[in-house]
C-alpha positions, 0 to 999 in steps of 0.5 A: 950299519956298516958291512964287515970286512968280508961277507963270504956268503953275499952275492952282492956287496955295496960298500959306502957307494957314492955317485956325484956329478959335476955341473958347470953352467958357464965356461968360467963358473964354479962347478956345482956338484950333484950328490946323487948317491952318498955312502950307501952300503948293503948286501944281497944274499944268493936267491934273495930279493932286496926291494929298493923304494923311495920318492922319484929323484932319491937316487934309486936308478942312479944307485943301480946304474952305479952298481953296474958301473955305468957310470963308475961310482965316485967312491966306494966299492961293489963286490959280486961274489967277492970280486970287485966291479969298481977295480976291474979292468975292461975285459974283467968287467965284461966277464963279471957283467955276465953274472949281473944283468939289468932289466930296464923300466921301458922295454920299448926304449931298451929294445932296438925297434929294428931288430927281431926278437931272436937277435935281441935275445942272442946279442949278449951271447954274441958279445960274450963270445965262445958260442956257436951259431947252433948253441945260440939258437938253442939258448934263444929258444930255451929262454924264450920258452922260459919267459912264456913266449913261443919261439916259433911264433915270436922269434921273428917279430919286432918290438913294435909287433908286441904288447908292453908285457910281451916286450918286457918278457923279451927284455927278461929273456935277454937278461937271462941269456947268459945265466946271471946270478943277479938281476937288477929290475928297475921299475919293470912293471910300472908301465903295465896293466895290473893283470900283466904285472901279476903275470910278470911278477909270477914269472920272476918268482918262478925264476927265483925258485927254479934257478936261485936268482937274486934280485935288486928290485926297484919300484914305486909300488910298495905293495909290489915290493912287499909281495916280491921282497925278502928285505926292503931298503928305503932311500931318501935323497941319495942315502939309505934311511932304513933297511930290514925284513919286509914284513917287519918294516911294513908292520913296524917302520922305524924311520919317519920317512918310511912311515910317511911312505906307508901312510900315503898308500891308498887303502880300503881296510883299516891300517894294520901296519903298526903305530908308526905308519899312522898320522904321518905325512910328507910335507914340502918339496924334496931338497935339491941334491945340489945342496942337501941339508946338513945333518939328517937330510930328511930333517926339513920335512920331518915332524920330529926334527930337533936341532940335533938333527941339523948338527949330527948326521945319523948313521944306520944302526942295527936294531931288533930282528935285522932292522936298521935305521938312520934316525936320532929319534926312531919311531917306537924305538926310543931306547935305541937312540943315542944318549944325547938324542934321548935327552933332547927328546925328553926335553922336547916332550916336557916342553910340549906338556 
């Protein structure tokens, strides 16, 4: 699935984004390339929450940081409300970053332990410039109240005097200070208790309803992603393998990797996610991004792989109801596969009989 030349209604567009890192263990050794993100494309609409899931090491956080231009991507483009972040100069990028903010996984690491809460939340306003001291103080009080922290009680505290949930609320308040249009949330609830997770997720939902914020929501917890997201994108070894509406993707996954992730979720009740999620499990280790497999990167762990999967790389193809999958043999959707793939599948099935 390729983006069109222009997406006038998109809040964020990511176009064929790639991020590679060059490694050299010895001064005269040939440089080795880590293919962290490879040709990723998607769009986020205003007020939409796009969930991003995948195993540890698949490139989710690297993709998010590349969108923020920290570091700048190796190839591709990122458009925020039609303006390129990749080609922006230093001053223009600083202005554009006011519209997109990042909330990190560990608030204790992202917040300076020697600063007080009021100074932490005020820092983006001081960096942006153009704010008087009185306006900064008023804005800090406003966003602290918005995230459920009493300014009179918490403004002078330091991070070590707060709980994990309170620290994450401070991180969200700091991200909201400049009234951005998009928040990149990188595992923001992974280290919190279940009750605190629920409170923070409700806060994010309220912010989206009241302000029209868009989210790129990264998480390992598929249940949290389903609750938060309008659409879900699945990454494997630096590439998108499936993207689609949350309810449909969870009910009827098309990619074997998506089905395996859903099948691995512990559950008490009988599985109701559709036929694709049953009977599939991941085996083997995630391949190294230094030497990704040829063709389909998932083929070394896929129970449905054929020689075609090693020879030809699948591309994201649009399917029913806004769902897209990068697979030669999508689950329960053989009719959408290319002719050569269907012929190979038929031969394989006849041979098995």
